[in-house]
Structures are given as C-alpha cells and as structure tokens.
ChimeraX commands (.cxc) that place a marker at each C-alpha (Angstrom):
marker #1 position -12.46,24.87,-24.10 radius 0.5
marker #1 position -14.50,26.26,-27.01 radius 0.5
marker #1 position -17.82,25.47,-28.62 radius 0.5
marker #1 position -16.28,23.95,-31.74 radius 0.5
marker #1 position -14.55,21.32,-29.59 radius 0.5
marker #1 position -17.83,20.58,-27.83 radius 0.5
marker #1 position -19.56,20.10,-31.21 radius 0.5
marker #1 position -17.13,17.32,-32.09 radius 0.5
marker #1 position -17.45,15.78,-28.64 radius 0.5
marker #1 position -21.28,15.76,-28.83 radius 0.5
marker #1 position -21.28,14.30,-32.35 radius 0.5
marker #1 position -19.08,11.35,-31.34 radius 0.5
marker #1 position -21.04,10.83,-28.10 radius 0.5
marker #1 position -24.29,10.56,-30.04 radius 0.5
marker #1 position -23.04,8.63,-33.09 radius 0.5
marker #1 position -20.70,6.38,-31.02 radius 0.5
marker #1 position -18.30,6.26,-33.95 radius 0.5
marker #1 position -15.93,8.52,-35.85 radius 0.5
marker #1 position -17.64,7.76,-39.16 radius 0.5
marker #1 position -21.10,8.60,-37.83 radius 0.5
marker #1 position -19.86,11.84,-36.27 radius 0.5
marker #1 position -18.07,12.77,-39.51 radius 0.5
marker #1 position -21.31,12.38,-41.50 radius 0.5
marker #1 position -23.19,14.60,-39.05 radius 0.5
marker #1 position -20.51,17.29,-39.11 radius 0.5
marker #1 position -19.77,17.14,-42.84 radius 0.5
marker #1 position -16.05,16.37,-42.39 radius 0.5
marker #1 position -13.87,13.29,-42.84 radius 0.5
marker #1 position -13.31,10.85,-39.99 radius 0.5
marker #1 position -9.61,11.68,-39.64 radius 0.5
marker #1 position -10.56,15.27,-38.76 radius 0.5
marker #1 position -12.90,14.00,-36.03 radius 0.5
marker #1 position -10.13,11.70,-34.74 radius 0.5
marker #1 position -7.67,14.59,-34.44 radius 0.5
marker #1 position -10.17,16.95,-32.84 radius 0.5
marker #1 position -11.25,14.45,-30.18 radius 0.5
marker #1 position -7.67,13.62,-29.26 radius 0.5
marker #1 position -6.84,17.32,-29.00 radius 0.5
marker #1 position -9.95,17.99,-26.91 radius 0.5
marker #1 position -9.03,15.24,-24.45 radius 0.5
marker #1 position -5.55,16.78,-24.12 radius 0.5
marker #1 position -7.16,20.17,-23.46 radius 0.5
marker #1 position -9.48,18.97,-20.67 radius 0.5
marker #1 position -6.86,16.59,-19.28 radius 0.5
marker #1 position -9.12,13.54,-19.21 radius 0.5
marker #1 position -9.94,10.54,-21.35 radius 0.5
marker #1 position -13.51,11.05,-22.53 radius 0.5
marker #1 position -13.98,7.94,-24.71 radius 0.5
marker #1 position -13.00,4.30,-24.58 radius 0.5
marker #1 position -11.89,3.18,-28.06 radius 0.5
marker #1 position -13.63,-0.18,-28.49 radius 0.5
marker #1 position -13.82,-2.54,-31.43 radius 0.5
marker #1 position -17.46,-1.64,-32.05 radius 0.5
marker #1 position -17.09,2.12,-31.57 radius 0.5
marker #1 position -16.49,4.90,-29.06 radius 0.5
marker #1 position -17.99,4.60,-25.56 radius 0.5
marker #1 position -18.09,7.44,-23.02 radius 0.5
marker #1 position -15.95,7.15,-19.91 radius 0.5
marker #1 position -17.20,8.38,-16.52 radius 0.5
marker #1 position -15.56,11.75,-17.24 radius 0.5
marker #1 position -17.19,11.80,-20.66 radius 0.5
marker #1 position -20.63,11.10,-19.16 radius 0.5
marker #1 position -20.24,13.99,-16.75 radius 0.5
marker #1 position -19.13,16.35,-19.51 radius 0.5
marker #1 position -22.01,15.23,-21.76 radius 0.5
marker #1 position -24.61,16.28,-19.18 radius 0.5
marker #1 position -23.33,19.87,-19.20 radius 0.5
marker #1 position -22.23,20.07,-22.84 radius 0.5
marker #1 position -25.68,19.08,-24.10 radius 0.5
marker #1 position -27.29,22.07,-22.36 radius 0.5
marker #1 position -24.59,24.42,-23.64 radius 0.5
marker #1 position -25.02,23.05,-27.16 radius 0.5
marker #1 position -28.78,23.61,-27.14 radius 0.5
marker #1 position -28.35,27.25,-26.09 radius 0.5
marker #1 position -25.69,27.96,-28.72 radius 0.5
marker #1 position -27.66,26.23,-31.47 radius 0.5
marker #1 position -30.74,28.30,-30.59 radius 0.5
marker #1 position -28.68,31.50,-30.59 radius 0.5
marker #1 position -27.20,30.68,-34.01 radius 0.5
marker #1 position -30.66,29.97,-35.41 radius 0.5
marker #1 position -32.04,33.26,-34.09 radius 0.5
marker #1 position -29.17,35.19,-35.70 radius 0.5
marker #1 position -29.51,33.32,-39.00 radius 0.5
marker #1 position -33.25,33.90,-39.00 radius 0.5
marker #1 position -32.63,37.64,-39.37 radius 0.5
marker #1 position -30.58,37.19,-42.55 radius 0.5
marker #1 position -32.52,38.69,-45.47 radius 0.5
marker #1 position -29.81,38.39,-48.11 radius 0.5
marker #1 position -30.10,35.85,-50.98 radius 0.5
marker #1 position -26.60,34.56,-50.28 radius 0.5
marker #1 position -24.73,32.16,-48.03 radius 0.5
marker #1 position -24.71,28.39,-47.54 radius 0.5
marker #1 position -27.64,25.96,-47.41 radius 0.5
marker #1 position -27.20,22.38,-46.25 radius 0.5
marker #1 position -29.93,20.22,-47.81 radius 0.5
marker #1 position -30.57,16.56,-47.00 radius 0.5
marker #1 position -32.76,14.20,-49.05 radius 0.5
marker #1 position -33.39,10.46,-49.56 radius 0.5
marker #1 position -31.26,8.72,-52.17 radius 0.5
marker #1 position -33.61,8.59,-55.14 radius 0.5
marker #1 position -34.88,12.15,-54.77 radius 0.5
marker #1 position -31.28,13.35,-54.47 radius 0.5
marker #1 position -30.16,11.42,-57.55 radius 0.5
marker #1 position -33.18,11.64,-59.86 radius 0.5
marker #1 position -34.94,14.90,-59.03 radius 0.5
marker #1 position -32.72,17.41,-57.20 radius 0.5
marker #1 position -29.96,17.77,-59.84 radius 0.5
marker #1 position -32.28,19.42,-62.36 radius 0.5
marker #1 position -34.12,21.46,-59.73 radius 0.5
marker #1 position -30.92,22.77,-58.14 radius 0.5
marker #1 position -29.28,23.62,-61.47 radius 0.5
marker #1 position -32.08,26.10,-62.18 radius 0.5
marker #1 position -31.85,27.47,-58.63 radius 0.5
marker #1 position -28.06,27.94,-58.75 radius 0.5
marker #1 position -28.24,29.77,-62.07 radius 0.5
marker #1 position -30.68,32.24,-60.56 radius 0.5
marker #1 position -28.99,32.62,-57.14 radius 0.5
marker #1 position -25.28,32.24,-57.77 radius 0.5
marker #1 position -24.35,33.71,-54.36 radius 0.5
marker #1 position -26.01,30.79,-52.54 radius 0.5
marker #1 position -23.80,27.74,-51.96 radius 0.5
marker #1 position -25.47,24.34,-51.67 radius 0.5
marker #1 position -24.31,21.34,-49.64 radius 0.5
marker #1 position -26.20,18.10,-50.36 radius 0.5
marker #1 position -26.33,15.30,-47.78 radius 0.5
marker #1 position -27.74,12.12,-49.30 radius 0.5
marker #1 position -29.48,9.42,-47.30 radius 0.5
marker #1 position -32.47,8.59,-45.18 radius 0.5
marker #1 position -30.67,9.29,-41.91 radius 0.5
marker #1 position -32.55,11.94,-39.95 radius 0.5
marker #1 position -30.09,14.75,-39.37 radius 0.5
marker #1 position -30.83,17.17,-36.53 radius 0.5
marker #1 position -32.00,20.47,-38.01 radius 0.5
marker #1 position -31.86,22.19,-34.61 radius 0.5
marker #1 position -28.15,21.53,-34.44 radius 0.5
marker #1 position -27.57,22.82,-37.97 radius 0.5
marker #1 position -26.69,19.35,-39.27 radius 0.5
marker #1 position -28.96,20.42,-42.13 radius 0.5
marker #1 position -30.95,23.55,-42.91 radius 0.5
marker #1 position -33.63,21.94,-45.08 radius 0.5
marker #1 position -34.71,18.31,-45.15 radius 0.5
marker #1 position -36.72,16.41,-47.76 radius 0.5
marker #1 position -38.22,13.58,-45.75 radius 0.5
marker #1 position -40.60,10.70,-46.37 radius 0.5
marker #1 position -42.76,10.61,-43.26 radius 0.5
marker #1 position -46.38,10.53,-42.14 radius 0.5
marker #1 position -45.53,12.29,-38.87 radius 0.5
marker #1 position -43.05,15.16,-39.29 radius 0.5
marker #1 position -41.36,16.26,-36.03 radius 0.5
marker #1 position -43.54,18.84,-34.24 radius 0.5
marker #1 position -40.56,21.15,-33.60 radius 0.5
marker #1 position -40.02,21.64,-37.35 radius 0.5
marker #1 position -42.05,23.61,-39.89 radius 0.5
marker #1 position -42.64,23.00,-43.56 radius 0.5
marker #1 position -45.00,21.66,-46.14 radius 0.5
marker #1 position -46.17,18.33,-47.49 radius 0.5
marker #1 position -45.25,18.65,-51.15 radius 0.5
marker #1 position -46.71,15.40,-52.48 radius 0.5
marker #1 position -47.83,11.88,-51.62 radius 0.5
marker #1 position -46.76,8.70,-53.38 radius 0.5
marker #1 position -48.48,5.37,-53.78 radius 0.5
marker #1 position -46.48,2.15,-53.68 radius 0.5
marker #1 position -46.72,-0.12,-56.71 radius 0.5
marker #1 position -45.23,-3.30,-58.10 radius 0.5
marker #1 position -42.63,-2.87,-60.87 radius 0.5
marker #1 position -40.78,-5.11,-63.28 radius 0.5
marker #1 position -38.53,-4.75,-66.33 radius 0.5
marker #1 position -40.00,-5.39,-69.76 radius 0.5
marker #1 position -37.36,-8.08,-70.33 radius 0.5
marker #1 position -38.52,-9.93,-67.20 radius 0.5
marker #1 position -42.18,-9.68,-68.21 radius 0.5
marker #1 position -41.40,-11.12,-71.66 radius 0.5
marker #1 position -39.72,-14.11,-70.01 radius 0.5
marker #1 position -42.08,-14.74,-67.11 radius 0.5
marker #1 position -45.36,-13.16,-68.17 radius 0.5
marker #1 position -47.26,-10.25,-66.65 radius 0.5
marker #1 position -49.05,-10.89,-63.33 radius 0.5
marker #1 position -52.55,-9.40,-63.22 radius 0.5
marker #1 position -52.68,-8.86,-59.45 radius 0.5
marker #1 position -50.86,-9.56,-56.18 radius 0.5
marker #1 position -52.18,-13.11,-55.94 radius 0.5
marker #1 position -50.46,-13.94,-59.23 radius 0.5
marker #1 position -47.08,-12.99,-57.70 radius 0.5
marker #1 position -46.91,-16.53,-56.31 radius 0.5
marker #1 position -45.65,-17.60,-59.75 radius 0.5
marker #1 position -42.91,-14.95,-59.95 radius 0.5
marker #1 position -39.50,-13.99,-58.61 radius 0.5
marker #1 position -39.66,-11.24,-55.98 radius 0.5
marker #1 position -36.98,-8.75,-54.93 radius 0.5
marker #1 position -37.47,-8.02,-51.23 radius 0.5
marker #1 position -36.10,-5.66,-48.59 radius 0.5
marker #1 position -33.16,-5.97,-46.22 radius 0.5
marker #1 position -31.84,-3.95,-43.29 radius 0.5
marker #1 position -33.85,-0.96,-42.09 radius 0.5
marker #1 position -36.22,-1.24,-45.09 radius 0.5
marker #1 position -37.73,-4.39,-43.59 radius 0.5
marker #1 position -39.38,-2.23,-40.91 radius 0.5
marker #1 position -41.49,-0.42,-43.55 radius 0.5
marker #1 position -45.09,-1.78,-43.43 radius 0.5
marker #1 position -45.18,-2.41,-47.19 radius 0.5
marker #1 position -42.18,-4.74,-46.97 radius 0.5
marker #1 position -43.41,-6.44,-43.82 radius 0.5
marker #1 position -46.54,-7.41,-45.70 radius 0.5
marker #1 position -44.58,-8.45,-48.80 radius 0.5
marker #1 position -42.41,-10.77,-46.72 radius 0.5
marker #1 position -45.39,-12.18,-44.85 radius 0.5
marker #1 position -47.28,-13.02,-48.04 radius 0.5
marker #1 position -44.48,-13.93,-50.46 radius 0.5
marker #1 position -41.48,-15.09,-48.42 radius 0.5
marker #1 position -41.03,-18.21,-50.58 radius 0.5
marker #1 position -40.94,-16.14,-53.79 radius 0.5
marker #1 position -38.25,-13.71,-52.57 radius 0.5
marker #1 position -35.05,-14.56,-54.46 radius 0.5
marker #1 position -33.04,-11.45,-53.57 radius 0.5
marker #1 position -33.05,-8.71,-50.94 radius 0.5
marker #1 position -31.60,-5.18,-51.05 radius 0.5
marker #1 position -31.00,-2.58,-48.34 radius 0.5
marker #1 position -31.90,0.51,-50.42 radius 0.5
marker #1 position -34.77,1.42,-52.72 radius 0.5
marker #1 position -32.33,2.41,-55.45 radius 0.5
marker #1 position -30.69,-1.01,-55.33 radius 0.5
marker #1 position -34.08,-2.71,-55.52 radius 0.5
marker #1 position -35.14,-0.71,-58.58 radius 0.5
marker #1 position -31.75,-1.29,-60.25 radius 0.5
marker #1 position -32.05,-5.04,-59.72 radius 0.5
marker #1 position -35.56,-4.93,-61.17 radius 0.5
marker #1 position -34.26,-3.00,-64.20 radius 0.5
marker #1 position -31.69,-5.78,-64.72 radius 0.5
marker #1 position -34.51,-8.34,-64.84 radius 0.5
marker #1 position -33.98,-10.15,-61.52 radius 0.5
marker #1 position -37.66,-10.02,-60.60 radius 0.5
marker #1 position -40.64,-7.96,-59.49 radius 0.5
marker #1 position -40.32,-5.48,-56.65 radius 0.5
marker #1 position -42.47,-3.11,-54.61 radius 0.5
marker #1 position -41.46,0.56,-54.74 radius 0.5
marker #1 position -42.79,4.06,-54.05 radius 0.5
marker #1 position -43.83,5.65,-57.32 radius 0.5
marker #1 position -41.03,8.23,-57.38 radius 0.5
marker #1 position -38.86,5.27,-58.45 radius 0.5
marker #1 position -40.70,5.09,-61.78 radius 0.5
marker #1 position -38.28,4.67,-64.73 radius 0.5
marker #1 position -38.69,4.26,-68.46 radius 0.5
marker #1 position -37.04,0.83,-68.18 radius 0.5
marker #1 position -39.58,-0.38,-65.59 radius 0.5
marker #1 position -43.28,-1.10,-66.05 radius 0.5
marker #1 position -45.69,-0.16,-63.28 radius 0.5
marker #1 position -47.83,-3.29,-62.88 radius 0.5
marker #1 position -50.46,-2.39,-60.25 radius 0.5
marker #1 position -50.65,-0.50,-56.95 radius 0.5
marker #1 position -50.21,-2.37,-53.68 radius 0.5
marker #1 position -53.23,-3.60,-51.74 radius 0.5
marker #1 position -53.82,-2.48,-49.10 radius 0.5
marker #1 position -52.66,0.87,-50.39 radius 0.5
marker #1 position -49.38,2.16,-48.92 radius 0.5
marker #1 position -48.64,5.87,-49.18 radius 0.5
marker #1 position -45.47,7.89,-48.56 radius 0.5
marker #1 position -45.83,11.58,-47.76 radius 0.5
marker #1 position -42.88,13.72,-48.86 radius 0.5
marker #1 position -42.27,16.76,-46.66 radius 0.5
marker #1 position -40.01,19.77,-47.03 radius 0.5
marker #1 position -38.92,20.80,-43.51 radius 0.5
marker #1 position -36.80,23.41,-41.77 radius 0.5
marker #1 position -36.37,24.89,-38.29 radius 0.5
marker #1 position -38.89,27.62,-37.32 radius 0.5
marker #1 position -36.08,30.13,-36.73 radius 0.5
marker #1 position -34.85,29.69,-40.33 radius 0.5
marker #1 position -38.10,29.93,-42.28 radius 0.5
marker #1 position -37.79,33.71,-42.74 radius 0.5
marker #1 position -34.14,33.54,-43.76 radius 0.5
marker #1 position -34.17,34.68,-47.38 radius 0.5
marker #1 position -32.03,31.94,-48.89 radius 0.5
marker #1 position -33.98,29.22,-47.03 radius 0.5
marker #1 position -37.32,30.67,-48.13 radius 0.5
marker #1 position -36.14,30.96,-51.74 radius 0.5
marker #1 position -34.96,27.35,-51.95 radius 0.5
marker #1 position -38.04,25.91,-50.24 radius 0.5
marker #1 position -40.35,27.82,-52.59 radius 0.5
marker #1 position -38.29,26.70,-55.58 radius 0.5
marker #1 position -38.38,23.04,-54.55 radius 0.5
marker #1 position -42.14,23.09,-53.95 radius 0.5
marker #1 position -42.72,24.53,-57.40 radius 0.5
marker #1 position -40.24,22.11,-59.01 radius 0.5
marker #1 position -41.93,19.04,-57.52 radius 0.5
marker #1 position -45.37,20.37,-58.45 radius 0.5
marker #1 position -44.50,20.87,-62.13 radius 0.5
marker #1 position -42.32,17.78,-62.66 radius 0.5
marker #1 position -43.98,15.71,-65.40 radius 0.5
marker #1 position -42.43,12.51,-64.08 radius 0.5
marker #1 position -44.55,12.83,-60.94 radius 0.5
marker #1 position -47.78,13.73,-62.69 radius 0.5
marker #1 position -50.11,10.75,-62.59 radius 0.5
marker #1 position -48.23,8.98,-59.77 radius 0.5
marker #1 position -48.02,11.72,-57.12 radius 0.5
marker #1 position -50.71,13.72,-55.35 radius 0.5
marker #1 position -49.34,17.23,-54.83 radius 0.5
marker #1 position -49.94,18.71,-51.37 radius 0.5
marker link #1:1,2 radius 0.2
marker link #1:2,3 radius 0.2
marker link #1:3,4 radius 0.2
marker link #1:4,5 radius 0.2
marker link #1:5,6 radius 0.2
marker link #1:6,7 radius 0.2
marker link #1:7,8 radius 0.2
marker link #1:8,9 radius 0.2
marker link #1:9,10 radius 0.2
marker link #1:10,11 radius 0.2
marker link #1:11,12 radius 0.2
marker link #1:12,13 radius 0.2
marker link #1:13,14 radius 0.2
marker link #1:14,15 radius 0.2
marker link #1:15,16 radius 0.2
marker link #1:16,17 radius 0.2
marker link #1:17,18 radius 0.2
marker link #1:18,19 radius 0.2
marker link #1:19,20 radius 0.2
marker link #1:20,21 radius 0.2
marker link #1:21,22 radius 0.2
marker link #1:22,23 radius 0.2
marker link #1:23,24 radius 0.2
marker link #1:24,25 radius 0.2
marker link #1:25,26 radius 0.2
marker link #1:26,27 radius 0.2
marker link #1:27,28 radius 0.2
marker link #1:28,29 radius 0.2
marker link #1:29,30 radius 0.2
marker link #1:30,31 radius 0.2
marker link #1:31,32 radius 0.2
marker link #1:32,33 radius 0.2
marker link #1:33,34 radius 0.2
marker link #1:34,35 radius 0.2
marker link #1:35,36 radius 0.2
marker link #1:36,37 radius 0.2
marker link #1:37,38 radius 0.2
marker link #1:38,39 radius 0.2
marker link #1:39,40 radius 0.2
marker link #1:40,41 radius 0.2
marker link #1:41,42 radius 0.2
marker link #1:42,43 radius 0.2
marker link #1:43,44 radius 0.2
marker link #1:44,45 radius 0.2
marker link #1:45,46 radius 0.2
marker link #1:46,47 radius 0.2
marker link #1:47,48 radius 0.2
marker link #1:48,49 radius 0.2
marker link #1:49,50 radius 0.2
marker link #1:50,51 radius 0.2
marker link #1:51,52 radius 0.2
marker link #1:52,53 radius 0.2
marker link #1:53,54 radius 0.2
marker link #1:54,55 radius 0.2
marker link #1:55,56 radius 0.2
marker link #1:56,57 radius 0.2
marker link #1:57,58 radius 0.2
marker link #1:58,59 radius 0.2
marker link #1:59,60 radius 0.2
marker link #1:60,61 radius 0.2
marker link #1:61,62 radius 0.2
marker link #1:62,63 radius 0.2
marker link #1:63,64 radius 0.2
marker link #1:64,65 radius 0.2
marker link #1:65,66 radius 0.2
marker link #1:66,67 radius 0.2
marker link #1:67,68 radius 0.2
marker link #1:68,69 radius 0.2
marker link #1:69,70 radius 0.2
marker link #1:70,71 radius 0.2
marker link #1:71,72 radius 0.2
marker link #1:72,73 radius 0.2
marker link #1:73,74 radius 0.2
marker link #1:74,75 radius 0.2
marker link #1:75,76 radius 0.2
marker link #1:76,77 radius 0.2
marker link #1:77,78 radius 0.2
marker link #1:78,79 radius 0.2
marker link #1:79,80 radius 0.2
marker link #1:80,81 radius 0.2
marker link #1:81,82 radius 0.2
marker link #1:82,83 radius 0.2
marker link #1:83,84 radius 0.2
marker link #1:84,85 radius 0.2
marker link #1:85,86 radius 0.2
marker link #1:86,87 radius 0.2
marker link #1:87,88 radius 0.2
marker link #1:88,89 radius 0.2
marker link #1:89,90 radius 0.2
marker link #1:90,91 radius 0.2
marker link #1:91,92 radius 0.2
marker link #1:92,93 radius 0.2
marker link #1:93,94 radius 0.2
marker link #1:94,95 radius 0.2
marker link #1:95,96 radius 0.2
marker link #1:96,97 radius 0.2
marker link #1:97,98 radius 0.2
marker link #1:98,99 radius 0.2
marker link #1:99,100 radius 0.2
marker link #1:100,101 radius 0.2
marker link #1:101,102 radius 0.2
marker link #1:102,103 radius 0.2
marker link #1:103,104 radius 0.2
marker link #1:104,105 radius 0.2
marker link #1:105,106 radius 0.2
marker link #1:106,107 radius 0.2
marker link #1:107,108 radius 0.2
marker link #1:108,109 radius 0.2
marker link #1:109,110 radius 0.2
marker link #1:110,111 radius 0.2
marker link #1:111,112 radius 0.2
marker link #1:112,113 radius 0.2
marker link #1:113,114 radius 0.2
marker link #1:114,115 radius 0.2
marker link #1:115,116 radius 0.2
marker link #1:116,117 radius 0.2
marker link #1:117,118 radius 0.2
marker link #1:118,119 radius 0.2
marker link #1:119,120 radius 0.2
marker link #1:120,121 radius 0.2
marker link #1:121,122 radius 0.2
marker link #1:122,123 radius 0.2
marker link #1:123,124 radius 0.2
marker link #1:124,125 radius 0.2
marker link #1:125,126 radius 0.2
marker link #1:126,127 radius 0.2
marker link #1:127,128 radius 0.2
marker link #1:128,129 radius 0.2
marker link #1:129,130 radius 0.2
marker link #1:130,131 radius 0.2
marker link #1:131,132 radius 0.2
marker link #1:132,133 radius 0.2
marker link #1:133,134 radius 0.2
marker link #1:134,135 radius 0.2
marker link #1:135,136 radius 0.2
marker link #1:136,137 radius 0.2
marker link #1:137,138 radius 0.2
marker link #1:138,139 radius 0.2
marker link #1:139,140 radius 0.2
marker link #1:140,141 radius 0.2
marker link #1:141,142 radius 0.2
marker link #1:142,143 radius 0.2
marker link #1:143,144 radius 0.2
marker link #1:144,145 radius 0.2
marker link #1:145,146 radius 0.2
marker link #1:146,147 radius 0.2
marker link #1:147,148 radius 0.2
marker link #1:148,149 radius 0.2
marker link #1:149,150 radius 0.2
marker link #1:150,151 radius 0.2
marker link #1:151,152 radius 0.2
marker link #1:152,153 radius 0.2
marker link #1:153,154 radius 0.2
marker link #1:154,155 radius 0.2
marker link #1:155,156 radius 0.2
marker link #1:156,157 radius 0.2
marker link #1:157,158 radius 0.2
marker link #1:158,159 radius 0.2
marker link #1:159,160 radius 0.2
marker link #1:160,161 radius 0.2
marker link #1:161,162 radius 0.2
marker link #1:162,163 radius 0.2
marker link #1:163,164 radius 0.2
marker link #1:164,165 radius 0.2
marker link #1:165,166 radius 0.2
marker link #1:166,167 radius 0.2
marker link #1:167,168 radius 0.2
marker link #1:168,169 radius 0.2
marker link #1:169,170 radius 0.2
marker link #1:170,171 radius 0.2
marker link #1:171,172 radius 0.2
marker link #1:172,173 radius 0.2
marker link #1:173,174 radius 0.2
marker link #1:174,175 radius 0.2
marker link #1:175,176 radius 0.2
marker link #1:176,177 radius 0.2
marker link #1:177,178 radius 0.2
marker link #1:178,179 radius 0.2
marker link #1:179,180 radius 0.2
marker link #1:180,181 radius 0.2
marker link #1:181,182 radius 0.2
marker link #1:182,183 radius 0.2
marker link #1:183,184 radius 0.2
marker link #1:184,185 radius 0.2
marker link #1:185,186 radius 0.2
marker link #1:186,187 radius 0.2
marker link #1:187,188 radius 0.2
marker link #1:188,189 radius 0.2
marker link #1:189,190 radius 0.2
marker link #1:190,191 radius 0.2
marker link #1:191,192 radius 0.2
marker link #1:192,193 radius 0.2
marker link #1:193,194 radius 0.2
marker link #1:194,195 radius 0.2
marker link #1:195,196 radius 0.2
marker link #1:196,197 radius 0.2
marker link #1:197,198 radius 0.2
marker link #1:198,199 radius 0.2
marker link #1:199,200 radius 0.2
marker link #1:200,201 radius 0.2
marker link #1:201,202 radius 0.2
marker link #1:202,203 radius 0.2
marker link #1:203,204 radius 0.2
marker link #1:204,205 radius 0.2
marker link #1:205,206 radius 0.2
marker link #1:206,207 radius 0.2
marker link #1:207,208 radius 0.2
marker link #1:208,209 radius 0.2
marker link #1:209,210 radius 0.2
marker link #1:210,211 radius 0.2
marker link #1:211,212 radius 0.2
marker link #1:212,213 radius 0.2
marker link #1:213,214 radius 0.2
marker link #1:214,215 radius 0.2
marker link #1:215,216 radius 0.2
marker link #1:216,217 radius 0.2
marker link #1:217,218 radius 0.2
marker link #1:218,219 radius 0.2
marker link #1:219,220 radius 0.2
marker link #1:220,221 radius 0.2
marker link #1:221,222 radius 0.2
marker link #1:222,223 radius 0.2
marker link #1:223,224 radius 0.2
marker link #1:224,225 radius 0.2
marker link #1:225,226 radius 0.2
marker link #1:226,227 radius 0.2
marker link #1:227,228 radius 0.2
marker link #1:228,229 radius 0.2
marker link #1:229,230 radius 0.2
marker link #1:230,231 radius 0.2
marker link #1:231,232 radius 0.2
marker link #1:232,233 radius 0.2
marker link #1:233,234 radius 0.2
marker link #1:234,235 radius 0.2
marker link #1:235,236 radius 0.2
marker link #1:236,237 radius 0.2
marker link #1:237,238 radius 0.2
marker link #1:238,239 radius 0.2
marker link #1:239,240 radius 0.2
marker link #1:240,241 radius 0.2
marker link #1:241,242 radius 0.2
marker link #1:242,243 radius 0.2
marker link #1:243,244 radius 0.2
marker link #1:244,245 radius 0.2
marker link #1:245,246 radius 0.2
marker link #1:246,247 radius 0.2
marker link #1:247,248 radius 0.2
marker link #1:248,249 radius 0.2
marker link #1:249,250 radius 0.2
marker link #1:250,251 radius 0.2
marker link #1:251,252 radius 0.2
marker link #1:252,253 radius 0.2
marker link #1:253,254 radius 0.2
marker link #1:254,255 radius 0.2
marker link #1:255,256 radius 0.2
marker link #1:256,257 radius 0.2
marker link #1:257,258 radius 0.2
marker link #1:258,259 radius 0.2
marker link #1:259,260 radius 0.2
marker link #1:260,261 radius 0.2
marker link #1:261,262 radius 0.2
marker link #1:262,263 radius 0.2
marker link #1:263,264 radius 0.2
marker link #1:264,265 radius 0.2
marker link #1:265,266 radius 0.2
marker link #1:266,267 radius 0.2
marker link #1:267,268 radius 0.2
marker link #1:268,269 radius 0.2
marker link #1:269,270 radius 0.2
marker link #1:270,271 radius 0.2
marker link #1:271,272 radius 0.2
marker link #1:272,273 radius 0.2
marker link #1:273,274 radius 0.2
marker link #1:274,275 radius 0.2
marker link #1:275,276 radius 0.2
marker link #1:276,277 radius 0.2
marker link #1:277,278 radius 0.2
marker link #1:278,279 radius 0.2
marker link #1:279,280 radius 0.2
marker link #1:280,281 radius 0.2
marker link #1:281,282 radius 0.2
marker link #1:282,283 radius 0.2
marker link #1:283,284 radius 0.2
marker link #1:284,285 radius 0.2
marker link #1:285,286 radius 0.2
marker link #1:286,287 radius 0.2
marker link #1:287,288 radius 0.2
marker link #1:288,289 radius 0.2
marker link #1:289,290 radius 0.2
marker link #1:290,291 radius 0.2
marker link #1:291,292 radius 0.2
marker link #1:292,293 radius 0.2
marker link #1:293,294 radius 0.2
marker link #1:294,295 radius 0.2
marker link #1:295,296 radius 0.2
view
C-alpha cells in the first residue's frame, strides 16, 4: 500500500464518483477506474459498491477511510511544509478560478506572467467548485466569497456590485426599463441549479417569477443569452461586455467579494508569492474593472 493509492481512494470516497474524483486529481476518469481496481486487488477487499448513481463505500471501505483520512492529513501537511521552503521561481502552480474570471481575465494576466517566469508551469482548473487547498487539489484559488475559510490566507482583491444587463438589440425592441419595478414589462433570464441559492437570484425569482422566460445554470450562459437578446438578466459586474448595457444596480445592493487564497504553508514559496502578487496587480490595473469594481 502506498500514499498515491490512498489519494485515489480518498478522492473517490469523497466525490462518490469517478468523474468527481478525476476532477479533483486532475486526471481522466479511466485512470481513476484502473487505480481503484488495482488498489482493491492490493488490499484484497472490495472497497466500493458500484451503483447506478455512483460509488458507495463498503464496510471495509468505511474502516479504511477512518485511518486513511488521518494518514492523508499528515502527508499533505508534510508536503506543504516542504514546498513552503522552496525559494526558486520555478515549478508547477495549480490555479482554480470561476468560469468568467478564467475565460475573460486570466488569459491576459497569465500570458504576461509566463513570459516573465518561463520556468513556472501553470495548471488552470475552471469552475466554482471549492477544491481543497490543504490536499494540494489547488495551490491558489480565486474565489467569490464573503467568508473565506479561516484555515487559508490571502487577500480580498476587489468587490463587485450586481447589476441588471441587456443587449442593445433587446432594448431597441422592448424599450429600456428605468428601474427594477419596470422589469414587470420585460423578459427576464433567471438562474437554475446551484445559482438559485445565491441571494440575488432568490430575490429575482421571488419578485419576477412570472417574467422569467429562461433559466441558466452558469453566469456565463446567462450573459451569453442576454447578449443574444433573450431578455434582461442580473449579473455581477465582472460580466460586463461591450455587447451588453448595464442598466442599473440591484436594490437592495448585492456584492461579491473576490479573494485570492492559498494555504499558509505555501505563502512564502517563491512561485506562489510571485503569481499572487502578479494577479493582485493585474486585477487592480485592469481598465475593464475600473468603475465597476472596488479594489481591496
């Protein structure tokens, strides 16, 4: 039995699926499938029941999980302590960020960084899923949160208001609403899935359920549908585009704080420090955010 096998076991136990474990580990699901089967052969026990809705721990798997979790925490901490003493501007950084920031902002920022530090390799994990920085599922996280985890360190780089947006083509057809009350005469693009738990969308649904003609499960999809002229939607102001008009801010005001976070043991690692400083400066000087973001 070795630690790498336990990593795969823990990932599947927590994600309850091969696909979820693969995303956490940065590999494809067939690799996870092979490693789990090999691990079960090694320990001589069936650790998971393969069910239609995912992987469920057996009694043997539950017993192993109790011990493997403690071993994993110790090894993760040891790795972080060793990495924290690395003062060279080289190596790999795994960076995770929400969709729109990854698509619209990071490409330009990271191009400048890679030109300057060619010995640093970047891995980008896109999505709002909260990867575990303690377990090295990511080294740096860009997160939208009002309460960053207390076991992480970092900096609030800016805050965003939420505003109503619509395409110019839509406004020419339907007219421009002057405030939220006037939205009763318009087509609204609402939220679906996990986005519905966000307070801004809970209020939108409560006040304008009858005007919602379409729902989307990601902010990028909502802004894209607005660009196409399907209706008016509510978005954080980092979604601002030349093809969308910002109509008015939401009332009550909703704010998203954007944090740059890492594990305390990594903050003095040279490559981590360099990238975090570069990202803070890049966000601060980005003209697209000036006027819609309050820099922290």
